[in-house]
C-alpha positions in Angstrom: 73.0 38.6 90.6 74.4 39.7 94.1 73.5 43.3 95.1 77.1 44.3 95.3 77.8 43.0 91.8 74.7 44.8 90.5 75.8 48.0 92.0 79.3 47.7 90.5 77.8 47.1 87.1 75.5 50.1 87.4 78.4 52.3 88.4 80.4 51.1 85.5 77.6 51.8 83.0 77.1 55.3 84.5 80.8 56.0 84.4 80.9 55.0 80.7 77.9 57.2 79.9 79.4 60.2 81.8 82.8 59.8 80.1 81.1 59.8 76.7 78.9 62.8 77.4 81.9 64.7 78.9 83.9 64.1 75.7 81.1 65.5 73.5 80.5 68.4 75.9 83.9 69.7 74.8 82.4 70.2 71.3 78.9 71.3 72.6 77.6 68.3 70.8 74.4 66.7 72.2 74.1 63.1 71.3 71.3 60.6 70.6 71.0 57.3 72.4 72.3 55.5 69.3 75.3 57.8 69.2 76.0 57.1 72.9 75.9 53.4 72.2 78.2 53.8 69.3 80.9 56.0 70.9 80.9 54.7 74.5 84.0 52.9 75.7 82.0 49.7 76.6 79.1 47.8 74.9 75.8 49.2 76.1 72.4 47.7 75.4 69.8 50.3 74.4 67.4 49.5 77.3 70.2 49.6 79.9 71.5 52.8 78.4 68.0 54.5 78.5 67.5 53.5 82.1 71.0 54.9 83.0 70.3 58.2 81.3 67.0 58.6 83.1 68.6 57.8 86.4 71.3 60.4 85.8 68.7 62.9 84.6 66.8 62.4 87.9 69.9 63.3 89.8 70.4 66.5 87.7 73.6 65.2 86.1 72.4 65.1 82.5 69.8 66.9 80.4 67.5 65.8 77.5 66.0 67.8 74.7 64.2 66.5 71.7 65.8 63.1 71.8 69.3 64.4 72.5 71.4 64.1 75.7 74.1 66.4 77.1 75.6 67.4 80.4 74.3 71.0 80.1 72.5 73.5 77.9 70.7 70.8 76.0 68.2 73.0 74.2 70.9 75.5 73.0 73.2 72.7 72.0 70.5 70.9 69.9 69.8 74.2 68.1 73.5 74.7 67.3 73.8 71.1 66.2 70.9 71.4 63.7 72.3 74.6 62.2 75.7 72.9 61.8 74.1 69.7 60.3 72.3 71.8 57.7 75.5 73.5 56.8 77.3 70.2 56.5 74.6 68.8 54.2 75.0 71.9 51.9 78.8 71.6 51.9 79.1 67.8 51.4 78.9 68.0 47.6 81.8 70.4 47.7 83.8 68.0 49.8 83.0 65.2 47.3 84.3 67.4 44.5 87.5 68.2 46.3 88.0 64.5 47.1 87.9 63.8 43.4 90.6 66.4 42.8 92.8 65.1 45.5 92.4 61.5 44.4 93.6 62.5 40.9 96.9 63.7 42.2 100.0 61.5 41.8 100.7 59.0 44.5 97.4 59.5 46.4 96.0 56.1 47.4 93.1 57.0 49.7 91.1 60.1 50.7 89.0 60.5 53.8 86.9 63.4 55.0 87.9 64.1 58.6 87.3 66.7 61.3 83.8 68.0 62.1 82.3 67.3 58.7 83.0 63.6 59.1 80.8 63.8 62.1 77.9 65.5 60.3 78.5 69.1 61.5 80.2 72.2 60.1 80.5 75.5 61.9 79.9 78.7 60.0 83.7 79.3 59.8 84.5 75.6 59.5 87.0 74.0 57.1 86.6 70.8 55.1 89.4 68.6 56.4 91.0 65.7 54.5 93.0 62.7 55.7 95.1 61.3 52.9 97.1 58.1 52.3 99.9 58.1 49.7 102.3 55.7 48.1 105.4 55.0 50.2 108.4 57.2 49.5 106.3 59.9 47.8 104.2 61.3 50.7 106.0 64.6 50.8 105.9 65.1 47.1 102.2 64.4 47.0 101.6 66.7 49.9 103.6 69.5 48.4 101.8 69.2 45.1 98.4 69.4 46.9 99.6 72.4 49.0 100.8 74.2 45.8 97.4 73.6 44.2 95.7 75.1 47.2 98.0 78.1 47.2 97.8 78.8 43.5 94.4 77.8 42.4 92.4 78.2 45.6 94.2 81.4 46.7 95.5 79.5 49.8 92.0 79.1 51.2 91.6 76.3 53.8 87.8 76.5 53.7 87.2 73.7 51.1 90.7 72.1 51.1 92.4 71.6 54.4 95.0 68.7 53.9 96.5 68.3 57.4 97.3 64.6 57.9 99.1 62.2 55.7 100.2 58.6 56.1 101.7 56.2 53.5 100.4 52.7 52.7 103.3 51.0 54.5 102.6 52.9 57.8 98.9 52.9 58.2 98.8 52.8 62.0 98.0 56.0 63.8 100.7 56.4 66.4 98.8 58.4 69.1 96.3 56.1 70.8 93.8 57.9 73.0 90.1 58.8 73.2 90.5 61.7 70.7 92.4 59.7 68.1 90.1 56.7 68.5 87.1 59.0 67.8 88.8 60.6 64.8 89.6 57.2 63.3 86.1 55.8 63.9 84.4 58.8 62.3 86.6 59.1 59.2 84.5 59.2 56.1 86.2 57.3 53.2 85.8 59.0 49.8 88.3 57.1 47.7 90.5 54.1 48.4 90.3 51.0 46.2 91.0 48.7 49.2 93.4 51.1 51.0 90.6 52.5 53.2 89.7 48.9 54.4 93.4 48.2 55.1 93.7 51.4 57.1 90.7 50.5 59.3 92.0 47.0 59.8 95.5 48.3 60.8 93.8 50.6 63.4 91.5 48.1 65.0 92.6 49.4 68.4 90.3 52.4 67.8 87.3 50.1 67.5 88.4 48.1 70.6 88.2 51.4 72.5 84.8 52.2 71.0 83.3 48.7 70.7 79.9 50.0 69.4 81.5 51.7 66.4 82.2 50.2 63.0 84.3 51.5 60.1 82.4 53.8 57.8 81.6 52.4 54.3 83.4 54.1 51.4 81.4 56.5 49.3 83.8 55.9 46.4 83.0 59.3 44.9 86.4 59.6 43.2 87.8 57.3 40.5 91.4 58.6 41.0 93.3 56.2 38.7 93.4 58.4 35.6 95.9 58.1 32.6 97.4 61.5 33.5 98.0 60.4 37.1 99.7 57.2 35.9 101.9 59.1 33.5 103.1 61.5 36.3 103.7 58.6 38.6 105.9 56.8 36.0 107.9 60.0 35.5 108.5 60.4 39.2 108.9 56.8 40.2 112.7 56.8 40.1 115.6 58.8 41.5 114.0 62.1 40.6 110.9 61.4 42.6 113.0 60.2 45.5 115.1 63.3 45.5 112.1 65.6 45.3 110.3 63.8 48.1 113.3 64.2 50.5 113.7 67.8 49.5 110.0 68.6 50.1 110.1 67.0 53.6 113.3 68.9 54.6 112.0 72.2 53.3 108.6 71.8 55.1 110.3 70.8 58.3 112.6 73.8 58.3 109.7 76.1 57.5 107.6 74.8 60.4 110.6 75.2 62.8 110.8 78.9 61.7 107.1 79.5 61.8 106.4 77.8 65.2 109.4 78.7 67.3 107.3 78.7 70.5 106.7 75.0 70.4 108.7 72.8 72.7 110.1 69.6 71.2 107.4 67.3 72.6 104.5 69.5 71.4 106.2 69.8 68.0 106.4 66.1 67.7 102.7 65.6 68.4 101.3 68.5 66.5 103.7 68.8 63.6 104.9 65.2 63.1 107.4 65.1 60.3 108.8 61.8 59.1 109.2 60.2 55.7 105.9 58.3 56.2 103.8 60.7 58.1 102.9 64.4 57.9 100.7 66.0 60.6 100.0 69.7 60.5 98.0 70.6 63.6 99.8 73.7 64.9 97.1 74.5 67.5 97.8 71.0 69.0 94.0 70.4 69.1 94.5 66.8 70.3 96.2 67.9 73.5 93.7 70.7 74.1 90.8 68.2 73.8 92.5 65.7 76.2 93.2 68.4 78.7 89.6 69.6 78.5 88.3 66.1 78.9 90.5 65.5 82.0 89.1 68.7 83.6 85.5 67.7 82.9 86.0 64.2 84.3 87.6 65.6 87.5 84.6 67.9 88.0 82.2 65.0 87.4 84.1 62.8 89.8 83.6 65.3 92.6 79.9 65.5 91.8 79.0 61.8 91.5 81.7 60.1 93.7 82.7 57.7 90.9 86.1 57.2 89.4 85.8 58.2 85.8 89.4 58.6 84.5 
């Protein structure tokens, strides 16, 4: 291989590794070599990846501690990761129990654990987040029933029951396509689905094209979901009554959010609080944009240090 081509390939691998480490640095999450290979934006062989990491470490650009790699504060980051992982292990049975309850609600077709728990970590004040797929035309009715359950029976606690993203089975594609959403899709942990989870991953193959080392997670199938009570309620709400209630729930929620978040401009509201008949997104802190802005800042800083185009 010509020297120039070898150098170009080396630069491309280093750039990919640095982009991946920069992303995880936002979350103070040190990664293993296997995780780097899984979540990098190009296919990386293990030996090549190890050699690249060692080269970057010799230049003072990355750190290693107990088999984990990060841009900085590796030992502190590993300690924090282990504490969060233990907390996640302890809370996972609770997540499974809540997934069973969600799956038993009318019109719910799939349940995923999302957020930090789907990545094996949970902060001391962390919530258990769920990503939910519903039957078409009943998303807002299903969402409202789940929110009412949380408010009445869980005293409005988000700790074990944070339902912040819904799609329906006829609109499975995630609309925002970027590094953050690709990571979120690739790390979703299916809990219940009966084929819907597989259809969702297939419809969002773009995420696995961005992260070629990642594969869809296998379903745990912890929730049966299809109970006689659920079927009875779905029959009762399958006609005009259910359609009317669904539209009313969507309009009521949209008006409430407009009143509660008047500071949001139209563009931010669309991204953070997407409200359509087939999608509900409740991320009032607009975490997606905050992560992308933070990633851009880290990449700019690294570009100045290494002299490689990273963005």
